[in-house]
PyMOL commands that place a pseudoatom at each C-alpha (Angstrom):
pseudoatom trace, name=CA, resn=MET, resi=1, chain=A, elem=C, hetatm=0, pos=[-29.943, -35.737, 31.711]
pseudoatom trace, name=CA, resn=SER, resi=2, chain=A, elem=C, hetatm=0, pos=[-32.620, -37.878, 29.917]
pseudoatom trace, name=CA, resn=ASP, resi=3, chain=A, elem=C, hetatm=0, pos=[-35.123, -36.474, 27.432]
pseudoatom trace, name=CA, resn=THR, resi=4, chain=A, elem=C, hetatm=0, pos=[-38.478, -36.913, 29.195]
pseudoatom trace, name=CA, resn=ALA, resi=5, chain=A, elem=C, hetatm=0, pos=[-41.953, -35.834, 28.090]
pseudoatom trace, name=CA, resn=ILE, resi=6, chain=A, elem=C, hetatm=0, pos=[-45.510, -36.543, 29.213]
pseudoatom trace, name=CA, resn=SER, resi=7, chain=A, elem=C, hetatm=0, pos=[-48.251, -36.639, 26.518]
pseudoatom trace, name=CA, resn=VAL, resi=8, chain=A, elem=C, hetatm=0, pos=[-52.015, -36.499, 26.903]
pseudoatom trace, name=CA, resn=THR, resi=9, chain=A, elem=C, hetatm=0, pos=[-54.064, -38.260, 24.275]
pseudoatom trace, name=CA, resn=LEU, resi=10, chain=A, elem=C, hetatm=0, pos=[-57.941, -38.499, 24.144]
pseudoatom trace, name=CA, resn=ASP, resi=11, chain=A, elem=C, hetatm=0, pos=[-59.232, -42.046, 24.136]
pseudoatom trace, name=CA, resn=GLY, resi=12, chain=A, elem=C, hetatm=0, pos=[-60.868, -42.889, 20.886]
pseudoatom trace, name=CA, resn=THR, resi=13, chain=A, elem=C, hetatm=0, pos=[-61.267, -40.188, 18.290]
pseudoatom trace, name=CA, resn=PRO, resi=14, chain=A, elem=C, hetatm=0, pos=[-64.341, -38.122, 19.421]
pseudoatom trace, name=CA, resn=ASP, resi=15, chain=A, elem=C, hetatm=0, pos=[-65.669, -35.362, 17.283]
pseudoatom trace, name=CA, resn=LEU, resi=16, chain=A, elem=C, hetatm=0, pos=[-65.586, -32.652, 19.850]
pseudoatom trace, name=CA, resn=PRO, resi=17, chain=A, elem=C, hetatm=0, pos=[-67.869, -29.672, 19.542]
pseudoatom trace, name=CA, resn=SER, resi=18, chain=A, elem=C, hetatm=0, pos=[-66.399, -26.168, 19.346]
pseudoatom trace, name=CA, resn=ALA, resi=19, chain=A, elem=C, hetatm=0, pos=[-66.625, -25.293, 23.090]
pseudoatom trace, name=CA, resn=PRO, resi=20, chain=A, elem=C, hetatm=0, pos=[-64.255, -28.074, 24.290]
pseudoatom trace, name=CA, resn=LEU, resi=21, chain=A, elem=C, hetatm=0, pos=[-61.853, -27.452, 21.449]
pseudoatom trace, name=CA, resn=GLN, resi=22, chain=A, elem=C, hetatm=0, pos=[-61.767, -23.764, 22.330]
pseudoatom trace, name=CA, resn=ALA, resi=23, chain=A, elem=C, hetatm=0, pos=[-61.230, -24.607, 25.986]
pseudoatom trace, name=CA, resn=LEU, resi=24, chain=A, elem=C, hetatm=0, pos=[-58.304, -26.883, 25.042]
pseudoatom trace, name=CA, resn=TYR, resi=25, chain=A, elem=C, hetatm=0, pos=[-56.899, -24.242, 22.796]
pseudoatom trace, name=CA, resn=ARG, resi=26, chain=A, elem=C, hetatm=0, pos=[-56.852, -21.751, 25.658]
pseudoatom trace, name=CA, resn=ILE, resi=27, chain=A, elem=C, hetatm=0, pos=[-55.152, -24.291, 27.931]
pseudoatom trace, name=CA, resn=THR, resi=28, chain=A, elem=C, hetatm=0, pos=[-52.676, -25.851, 25.524]
pseudoatom trace, name=CA, resn=GLY, resi=29, chain=A, elem=C, hetatm=0, pos=[-51.940, -23.022, 23.228]
pseudoatom trace, name=CA, resn=ARG, resi=30, chain=A, elem=C, hetatm=0, pos=[-52.629, -25.348, 20.204]
pseudoatom trace, name=CA, resn=SER, resi=31, chain=A, elem=C, hetatm=0, pos=[-55.013, -24.127, 17.528]
pseudoatom trace, name=CA, resn=THR, resi=32, chain=A, elem=C, hetatm=0, pos=[-58.374, -25.827, 17.218]
pseudoatom trace, name=CA, resn=VAL, resi=33, chain=A, elem=C, hetatm=0, pos=[-57.304, -27.175, 13.835]
pseudoatom trace, name=CA, resn=GLU, resi=34, chain=A, elem=C, hetatm=0, pos=[-54.199, -28.758, 15.405]
pseudoatom trace, name=CA, resn=LEU, resi=35, chain=A, elem=C, hetatm=0, pos=[-56.280, -30.164, 18.165]
pseudoatom trace, name=CA, resn=ARG, resi=36, chain=A, elem=C, hetatm=0, pos=[-58.888, -31.655, 15.833]
pseudoatom trace, name=CA, resn=GLU, resi=37, chain=A, elem=C, hetatm=0, pos=[-56.231, -33.293, 13.699]
pseudoatom trace, name=CA, resn=ALA, resi=38, chain=A, elem=C, hetatm=0, pos=[-54.428, -34.656, 16.728]
pseudoatom trace, name=CA, resn=ILE, resi=39, chain=A, elem=C, hetatm=0, pos=[-57.760, -36.133, 18.040]
pseudoatom trace, name=CA, resn=ARG, resi=40, chain=A, elem=C, hetatm=0, pos=[-58.702, -37.616, 14.727]
pseudoatom trace, name=CA, resn=GLY, resi=41, chain=A, elem=C, hetatm=0, pos=[-55.227, -39.149, 14.287]
pseudoatom trace, name=CA, resn=ALA, resi=42, chain=A, elem=C, hetatm=0, pos=[-55.169, -40.468, 17.916]
pseudoatom trace, name=CA, resn=LYS, resi=43, chain=A, elem=C, hetatm=0, pos=[-52.175, -38.274, 18.603]
pseudoatom trace, name=CA, resn=PRO, resi=44, chain=A, elem=C, hetatm=0, pos=[-51.502, -36.329, 21.787]
pseudoatom trace, name=CA, resn=VAL, resi=45, chain=A, elem=C, hetatm=0, pos=[-53.484, -33.066, 22.302]
pseudoatom trace, name=CA, resn=TYR, resi=46, chain=A, elem=C, hetatm=0, pos=[-50.630, -31.859, 24.531]
pseudoatom trace, name=CA, resn=THR, resi=47, chain=A, elem=C, hetatm=0, pos=[-47.030, -32.906, 25.126]
pseudoatom trace, name=CA, resn=ALA, resi=48, chain=A, elem=C, hetatm=0, pos=[-44.930, -31.429, 27.929]
pseudoatom trace, name=CA, resn=SER, resi=49, chain=A, elem=C, hetatm=0, pos=[-41.212, -31.747, 27.802]
pseudoatom trace, name=CA, resn=LEU, resi=50, chain=A, elem=C, hetatm=0, pos=[-40.035, -32.059, 31.427]
pseudoatom trace, name=CA, resn=PHE, resi=51, chain=A, elem=C, hetatm=0, pos=[-36.920, -30.837, 33.230]
pseudoatom trace, name=CA, resn=GLY, resi=52, chain=A, elem=C, hetatm=0, pos=[-35.741, -28.521, 30.448]
pseudoatom trace, name=CA, resn=ALA, resi=53, chain=A, elem=C, hetatm=0, pos=[-35.932, -24.754, 30.106]
pseudoatom trace, name=CA, resn=ALA, resi=54, chain=A, elem=C, hetatm=0, pos=[-39.695, -24.745, 29.394]
pseudoatom trace, name=CA, resn=HIS, resi=55, chain=A, elem=C, hetatm=0, pos=[-40.579, -26.942, 32.295]
pseudoatom trace, name=CA, resn=ILE, resi=56, chain=A, elem=C, hetatm=0, pos=[-41.935, -24.079, 34.408]
pseudoatom trace, name=CA, resn=THR, resi=57, chain=A, elem=C, hetatm=0, pos=[-44.434, -23.185, 31.615]
pseudoatom trace, name=CA, resn=VAL, resi=58, chain=A, elem=C, hetatm=0, pos=[-45.408, -26.594, 30.195]
pseudoatom trace, name=CA, resn=VAL, resi=59, chain=A, elem=C, hetatm=0, pos=[-46.191, -28.402, 33.492]
pseudoatom trace, name=CA, resn=PRO, resi=60, chain=A, elem=C, hetatm=0, pos=[-48.978, -26.015, 34.462]
pseudoatom trace, name=CA, resn=ARG, resi=61, chain=A, elem=C, hetatm=0, pos=[-50.475, -26.442, 30.953]
pseudoatom trace, name=CA, resn=LEU, resi=62, chain=A, elem=C, hetatm=0, pos=[-50.199, -30.231, 31.359]
pseudoatom trace, name=CA, resn=GLU, resi=63, chain=A, elem=C, hetatm=0, pos=[-51.879, -30.155, 34.786]
pseudoatom trace, name=CA, resn=LYS, resi=64, chain=A, elem=C, hetatm=0, pos=[-54.676, -27.840, 33.487]
pseudoatom trace, name=CA, resn=THR, resi=65, chain=A, elem=C, hetatm=0, pos=[-55.252, -30.072, 30.448]
pseudoatom trace, name=CA, resn=ILE, resi=66, chain=A, elem=C, hetatm=0, pos=[-55.600, -33.139, 32.764]
pseudoatom trace, name=CA, resn=VAL, resi=67, chain=A, elem=C, hetatm=0, pos=[-57.995, -31.250, 35.071]
pseudoatom trace, name=CA, resn=TYR, resi=68, chain=A, elem=C, hetatm=0, pos=[-60.145, -29.873, 32.180]
pseudoatom trace, name=CA, resn=LEU, resi=69, chain=A, elem=C, hetatm=0, pos=[-60.451, -33.357, 30.591]
pseudoatom trace, name=CA, resn=THR, resi=70, chain=A, elem=C, hetatm=0, pos=[-61.176, -35.029, 33.904]
pseudoatom trace, name=CA, resn=GLU, resi=71, chain=A, elem=C, hetatm=0, pos=[-63.902, -32.479, 34.872]
pseudoatom trace, name=CA, resn=SER, resi=72, chain=A, elem=C, hetatm=0, pos=[-65.391, -32.691, 31.389]
pseudoatom trace, name=CA, resn=GLY, resi=73, chain=A, elem=C, hetatm=0, pos=[-65.659, -36.493, 31.549]
pseudoatom trace, name=CA, resn=LEU, resi=74, chain=A, elem=C, hetatm=0, pos=[-63.389, -36.860, 28.472]
pseudoatom trace, name=CA, resn=PRO, resi=75, chain=A, elem=C, hetatm=0, pos=[-61.379, -40.114, 28.787]
pseudoatom trace, name=CA, resn=PHE, resi=76, chain=A, elem=C, hetatm=0, pos=[-57.749, -39.838, 28.072]
pseudoatom trace, name=CA, resn=ALA, resi=77, chain=A, elem=C, hetatm=0, pos=[-54.407, -41.639, 28.346]
pseudoatom trace, name=CA, resn=LEU, resi=78, chain=A, elem=C, hetatm=0, pos=[-51.063, -40.452, 29.583]
pseudoatom trace, name=CA, resn=THR, resi=79, chain=A, elem=C, hetatm=0, pos=[-47.799, -41.523, 28.005]
pseudoatom trace, name=CA, resn=GLU, resi=80, chain=A, elem=C, hetatm=0, pos=[-44.355, -40.984, 29.337]
pseudoatom trace, name=CA, resn=THR, resi=81, chain=A, elem=C, hetatm=0, pos=[-41.537, -40.809, 26.729]
pseudoatom trace, name=CA, resn=VAL, resi=82, chain=A, elem=C, hetatm=0, pos=[-38.024, -41.201, 28.069]
pseudoatom trace, name=CA, resn=ASP, resi=83, chain=A, elem=C, hetatm=0, pos=[-35.206, -41.078, 25.534]
pseudoatom trace, name=CA, resn=GLY, resi=84, chain=A, elem=C, hetatm=0, pos=[-37.604, -41.999, 22.720]
pseudoatom trace, name=CA, resn=VAL, resi=85, chain=A, elem=C, hetatm=0, pos=[-39.320, -44.934, 24.546]
pseudoatom trace, name=CA, resn=ASP, resi=86, chain=A, elem=C, hetatm=0, pos=[-43.034, -44.592, 25.225]
pseudoatom trace, name=CA, resn=ALA, resi=87, chain=A, elem=C, hetatm=0, pos=[-44.704, -46.204, 28.202]
pseudoatom trace, name=CA, resn=PRO, resi=88, chain=A, elem=C, hetatm=0, pos=[-48.186, -45.770, 29.630]
pseudoatom trace, name=CA, resn=LEU, resi=89, chain=A, elem=C, hetatm=0, pos=[-48.429, -43.630, 32.697]
pseudoatom trace, name=CA, resn=ASP, resi=90, chain=A, elem=C, hetatm=0, pos=[-51.101, -43.365, 35.504]
pseudoatom trace, name=CA, resn=LEU, resi=91, chain=A, elem=C, hetatm=0, pos=[-51.985, -40.156, 37.332]
pseudoatom trace, name=CA, resn=ALA, resi=92, chain=A, elem=C, hetatm=0, pos=[-50.551, -41.280, 40.616]
pseudoatom trace, name=CA, resn=THR, resi=93, chain=A, elem=C, hetatm=0, pos=[-47.173, -41.865, 38.988]
pseudoatom trace, name=CA, resn=LEU, resi=94, chain=A, elem=C, hetatm=0, pos=[-47.437, -38.527, 37.192]
pseudoatom trace, name=CA, resn=ARG, resi=95, chain=A, elem=C, hetatm=0, pos=[-47.983, -36.730, 40.495]
pseudoatom trace, name=CA, resn=GLU, resi=96, chain=A, elem=C, hetatm=0, pos=[-44.865, -38.473, 41.882]
pseudoatom trace, name=CA, resn=ILE, resi=97, chain=A, elem=C, hetatm=0, pos=[-42.788, -37.343, 38.874]
pseudoatom trace, name=CA, resn=LEU, resi=98, chain=A, elem=C, hetatm=0, pos=[-43.988, -33.694, 39.187]
pseudoatom trace, name=CA, resn=GLU, resi=99, chain=A, elem=C, hetatm=0, pos=[-43.748, -33.529, 43.007]
pseudoatom trace, name=CA, resn=VAL, resi=100, chain=A, elem=C, hetatm=0, pos=[-41.095, -31.167, 44.221]
pseudoatom trace, name=CA, resn=PRO, resi=101, chain=A, elem=C, hetatm=0, pos=[-39.056, -32.776, 47.031]
pseudoatom trace, name=CA, resn=GLY, resi=102, chain=A, elem=C, hetatm=0, pos=[-38.789, -30.851, 50.219]
pseudoatom trace, name=CA, resn=VAL, resi=103, chain=A, elem=C, hetatm=0, pos=[-41.678, -28.421, 49.527]
for i in range(1, 103): cmd.bond("trace and resi %d" % i, "trace and resi %d" % (i + 1))
show_as sticks, trace
zoom trace
C-alpha cells in the first residue's frame, strides 16, 4: 500500500489573531505555537495520513479544518503526497479520495 497524506496549508502567511488559532488548535490538535510557526513558514497547518491505522481519526479533523477555513474565508491549498511526491489537490478530487464506495 502506498504512503498517502493530504495537507492543508494557508495561502500566504497571514498573522492570524488568537481566536482563529484557538479554533484551529481545537480542530487539529496542534498547539497555537505550532500553528503560528507553520503559517509563518508556509507549511501545512494539518496533515492527514490516509489509509493507515489513524485514518478514522485524522480524516474527520481534515474535513473539519477545511470546513472551518472555508467558512472563515481563509484561503488555503491542498496537497496530496503519495510515496514522497507532492501534487496540488482540489476539493472535488479530495472528496473522491475520501468517498467510501457502496455507502
